[in-house]
MARDREN-325060 format. One record per residue (C-alpha): x, y, z. Coordinates in Angstrom, 3 decimals, padded with zeros to 6 digits, m for minus. Layout:
BEGIN
FILUM          x          y          z
FILUM          X          Y          Z
...
END
This chain:
BEGIN
FILUM          x          y          z
FILUM    006.673   m005.587    024.629
FILUM    007.552   m008.420    022.696
FILUM    005.655   m008.662    019.142
FILUM    004.837   m011.289    017.165
FILUM    006.397   m011.134    013.388
FILUM    002.931   m012.152    012.245
FILUM    001.184   m009.386    013.734
FILUM    003.288   m006.336    012.644
FILUM    003.074   m004.488    009.481
FILUM    005.831   m001.487    008.239
FILUM    005.075    001.449    005.889
FILUM    007.952    001.562    003.311
FILUM    009.258    005.175    002.122
FILUM    010.725    006.044    005.286
FILUM    010.635    003.036    007.478
FILUM    012.200    000.555    005.033
FILUM    012.938    002.517    002.287
FILUM    015.401    005.736    002.629
FILUM    013.233    008.212    000.550
FILUM    014.883    010.920    002.400
FILUM    018.708    009.741    000.861
FILUM    017.031    009.472   m002.035
FILUM    015.486    012.677   m002.555
FILUM    018.320    014.900   m001.590
FILUM    020.912    012.771   m003.887
FILUM    018.267    013.267   m006.609
FILUM    018.044    017.088   m005.765
FILUM    021.652    017.475   m005.595
FILUM    022.321    015.488   m008.557
FILUM    019.724    016.666   m010.866
FILUM    018.762    020.024   m009.841
FILUM    022.173    021.088   m007.878
FILUM    019.921    021.748   m004.675
FILUM    021.590    021.096   m001.642
FILUM    019.644    019.895    001.167
FILUM    020.831    018.310    004.364
FILUM    018.680    016.065    005.809
FILUM    018.161    018.136    009.342
FILUM    016.566    020.544    006.950
FILUM    013.579    018.055    006.155
FILUM    011.366    019.236    009.257
FILUM    008.056    018.030    007.759
FILUM    006.822    015.314    006.328
FILUM    005.758    017.525    003.514
FILUM    008.681    018.541    002.559
FILUM    007.069    021.616    000.483
FILUM    006.389    022.966    003.882
FILUM    009.823    022.928    005.253
FILUM    012.336    023.402    002.020
FILUM    012.686    026.733   m000.068
FILUM    012.261    024.732   m003.231
FILUM    010.105    024.846   m006.147
FILUM    006.926    022.410   m005.792
FILUM    007.728    021.083   m009.672
FILUM    011.072    020.162   m008.301
FILUM    009.615    018.291   m005.176
FILUM    007.170    016.913   m007.303
FILUM    009.641    015.608   m010.005
FILUM    011.557    013.768   m007.619
FILUM    008.949    011.840   m005.896
FILUM    007.383    011.151   m008.517
FILUM    010.253    009.533   m010.088
FILUM    011.075    007.582   m006.800
FILUM    007.322    006.407   m007.158
FILUM    007.029    004.686   m010.380
FILUM    010.998    004.054   m010.755
FILUM    012.797    003.236   m007.196
FILUM    015.029    000.485   m008.771
FILUM    016.242    003.003   m011.497
FILUM    016.297    005.745   m009.499
FILUM    018.735    004.209   m006.689
FILUM    016.031    003.944   m004.086
FILUM    018.169    002.259   m000.964
FILUM    016.893    000.334    002.114
FILUM    017.012    001.581    005.364
FILUM    020.119    000.890    007.464
FILUM    019.659   m002.552    008.620
FILUM    016.281   m003.280    007.497
FILUM    017.198   m005.546    005.264
FILUM    018.684   m008.474    007.531
FILUM    015.642   m007.921    009.777
FILUM    013.205   m008.081    007.439
FILUM    014.486   m011.426    006.231
FILUM    014.731   m012.791    010.302
FILUM    011.141   m011.755    010.210
FILUM    010.295   m013.306    006.870
FILUM    011.580   m016.589    008.381
FILUM    008.681   m016.931    011.152
FILUM    005.841   m014.955    009.225
FILUM    004.876   m013.363    006.170
FILUM    005.669   m009.500    005.928
FILUM    003.483   m007.013    005.494
FILUM    003.925   m003.786    003.946
FILUM    000.988   m001.386    003.779
FILUM    001.645    002.211    001.789
FILUM    000.315    005.234    000.845
FILUM    001.987    004.744   m002.613
FILUM   m000.730    004.468   m005.647
FILUM    000.607    001.702   m007.484
FILUM    002.246   m001.457   m006.257
FILUM    003.715   m002.747   m009.179
FILUM    007.174   m000.489   m008.773
FILUM    007.688   m000.804   m004.700
FILUM    006.410   m004.952   m005.471
FILUM    009.409   m005.386   m007.612
FILUM    011.675   m003.162   m005.816
FILUM    011.465   m005.105   m002.502
FILUM    011.464   m008.808   m004.558
FILUM    014.683   m007.493   m005.395
FILUM    016.379   m006.556   m002.203
FILUM    014.435   m008.926   m000.285
FILUM    014.806   m011.943   m002.590
FILUM    012.223   m014.012   m004.612
FILUM    011.673   m016.451   m001.731
FILUM    010.685   m013.429    001.553
FILUM    009.025   m011.791   m000.924
FILUM    006.727   m014.126   m002.593
FILUM    005.496   m015.035    000.980
FILUM    005.104   m011.284    001.884
FILUM    001.826   m009.265    001.556
FILUM    002.033   m005.796   m000.019
FILUM   m001.217   m003.058   m000.100
FILUM   m000.771    000.300   m001.566
FILUM   m003.666    002.748   m000.286
FILUM   m003.167    005.484   m002.175
FILUM   m003.858    007.776    000.838
FILUM   m002.093    008.103    003.746
FILUM   m004.892    008.256    005.830
FILUM   m006.450    004.770    004.389
FILUM   m004.569    002.284    005.998
FILUM   m006.758    001.750    008.979
FILUM   m008.854   m000.782    007.618
FILUM   m006.146   m002.899    005.767
FILUM   m004.283   m003.055    008.736
FILUM   m007.485   m004.751    009.852
FILUM   m008.062   m007.037    007.730
FILUM   m004.904   m007.996    007.735
FILUM   m005.397   m008.615    011.389
FILUM   m002.197   m006.724    012.577
FILUM   m001.878   m005.379    016.125
FILUM    001.613   m003.422    015.195
FILUM    002.327   m000.749    012.957
FILUM    005.657    000.579    011.882
FILUM    005.041    004.295    010.071
FILUM    007.296    007.777    009.986
FILUM    004.362    009.246    009.330
FILUM    003.273    010.528    013.351
FILUM   m000.097    011.701    011.842
FILUM   m000.905    008.417    010.320
FILUM    000.406    006.790    013.700
FILUM   m001.346    009.080    015.925
FILUM   m004.561    008.351    013.882
FILUM   m003.884    004.174    014.621
FILUM   m003.604    005.263    018.443
FILUM   m006.886    006.061    018.268
FILUM   m008.012    002.269    017.535
FILUM   m008.328    000.213    020.305
FILUM   m006.783   m003.152    018.985
FILUM   m003.824   m001.620    017.027
FILUM   m000.383   m000.197    018.278
FILUM    001.464    002.212    016.485
FILUM    005.103    002.695    016.911
FILUM    006.881    005.729    015.051
FILUM    009.863    005.189    012.853
FILUM    012.106    008.408    014.123
FILUM    012.476    010.554    011.679
FILUM    013.961    014.277    011.396
FILUM    010.060    015.096    010.691
FILUM    008.731    013.765    013.425
FILUM    011.003    014.186    016.207
FILUM    009.416    015.818    019.095
FILUM    005.849    015.872    017.373
FILUM    004.284    012.686    019.046
FILUM    004.279    011.023    022.372
FILUM    003.928    007.546    020.759
FILUM    005.997    004.819    021.209
FILUM    008.939    005.034    018.786
FILUM    011.790    003.314    017.209
FILUM    015.341    004.558    016.689
FILUM    016.233    002.155    013.966
FILUM    016.049   m001.338    012.782
FILUM    017.968   m003.097    015.762
FILUM    014.982   m001.767    018.157
FILUM    012.649   m003.178    015.559
FILUM    014.698   m006.783    016.286
FILUM    014.869   m006.016    019.622
FILUM    010.834   m005.889    019.434
FILUM    010.296   m008.538    017.676
FILUM    013.348   m011.360    017.406
FILUM    015.405   m010.641    020.510
FILUM    014.164   m013.642    023.543
END
């Protein structure tokens, strides 16, 4: 399958932004709690980690409100692929984050002003609220790390979901998936 760059959208956390690395780093640095990536076997980390829910909420709240200040990093190889895609069509990001401003500043810093100025960013505030925006923006493909979102999208006749493989979604779906950003490059840019 070959995907036109203008027909695909991306979730941010767990796809573009390495939220897992940031969560693990902040848990260790600020709370002396050691977490290994393979321990995060559920999208809702409170379901798989023996951590105080207030600590989990504290970390995720900080990553939502201050991604730059908390050192949130891009997923490996995301930036070069996104920049190459941006040369062919505006990038589209649809996130469940409630406030677009902090992640917009993060995207602009990492993508650069030129690529970001043409990008479309939608903050739905709800993991299950992406379908309407994907339709409105005339996307036919969407990459998300939350398999439940992808399963919801799979029920739509004109949207093809692609799961970005992470420990919390492996073995939990039978949908198309990508392992990394080089797989995304292959789908969208390689001829």
